[in-house]
C-alpha positions in Angstrom: -0.1 -0.1 0.0 1.3 3.6 -0.8 0.1 6.5 0.9 1.1 10.1 -0.3 0.0 13.6 0.8 -2.8 13.9 3.3 -4.6 11.0 4.1 -8.5 11.5 4.5 -10.5 9.6 6.5 -12.4 8.2 3.6 -9.5 7.1 2.0 -8.5 5.1 5.4 -12.0 3.7 5.5 -12.0 2.6 1.9 -8.4 1.1 2.5 -9.9 -0.8 5.5 -12.6 -2.1 3.2 -10.2 -3.5 0.7 -8.2 -5.2 3.6 -11.3 -6.6 4.9 -12.1 -8.0 1.4 -8.6 -9.5 1.5 -8.7 -11.1 4.8 -12.2 -12.4 3.6 -10.7 -14.2 0.7 -7.1 -15.2 2.1 -7.8 -15.5 5.6 -4.7 -13.8 6.9 -2.4 -10.9 5.9 1.1 -9.1 6.1 1.2 -5.7 5.3 4.0 -3.2 3.7 2.9 0.5 3.9 4.6 3.1 2.0 4.7 6.8 3.3 5.8 8.6 0.1 5.6 12.2 0.1 3.2 11.8 3.2 2.0 14.9 4.7 0.0 13.5 7.7 -3.8 13.4 8.0 -6.7 15.7 7.7 -8.6 16.6 10.6 -12.0 15.8 9.7 -13.3 12.1 10.4 -13.3 9.5 13.2 -9.5 8.8 13.6 -10.1 7.2 16.8 -12.5 4.5 15.4 -10.9 1.2 16.5 -13.5 -1.2 14.6 -11.5 -2.3 12.2 -8.6 -3.2 14.7 -10.9 -5.1 17.1 -12.4 -7.1 14.0 -9.5 -7.9 11.9 -6.4 -7.8 14.2 -6.4 -11.8 14.5 -5.9 -12.1 10.9 -3.0 -9.6 10.6 0.2 -11.3 11.1 2.4 -8.2 10.7 2.5 -4.7 9.4 5.6 -2.8 8.4 5.6 1.0 7.6 8.4 2.7 5.6 8.9 6.5 5.5 10.5 9.5 6.8 11.9 9.2 10.1 9.8 12.6 11.2 6.5 10.2 10.8 7.8 7.2 13.2 6.3 8.2 16.5 3.1 9.6 14.9 2.6 6.5 12.9 3.4 4.2 15.6 1.2 5.9 18.1 -1.6 6.2 15.6 -1.4 2.3 14.6 -1.2 1.3 18.3 2.2 -0.4 18.4 2.6 -2.1 21.7 -1.3 -2.0 22.5 -2.4 -4.2 19.7 -1.1 -7.6 19.2 -0.2 -7.2 15.8 3.7 -6.8 15.3 4.4 -3.3 14.1 7.5 -1.8 13.0 8.9 1.2 11.1 11.6 1.6 8.8 13.1 4.2 7.0 13.2 4.6 3.1 16.9 3.2 3.3 15.9 0.0 4.6 13.1 -0.9 2.3 14.5 -4.3 2.0 14.8 -4.8 5.7 11.2 -4.2 6.0 10.3 -6.6 3.0 12.4 -9.2 4.7 11.0 -8.4 8.3 7.3 -8.6 6.7 8.2 -12.2 5.0 9.9 -13.6 8.1 
């Protein structure tokens, strides 16, 4: 998945819908999310909604984010690293291959 520019809540919801479909077809998933030219999130929307996580976390094996280090803390806080059971890691762009290897391992 690639995310660039300002992420809108509607885009997040649509992405979650597609991920739910993938999980429905395949049973489990691992994710690699590339934050390229990412500018954060728009303010409008229910960003605190954890319904997707509550329903689908048992089917997500791990998720790696790759992006500018300035987004590391915000991304890990937003995704609930350490609170959710899903292993989540953040990598810098130079470590894309490490991220891919971590997701596959």
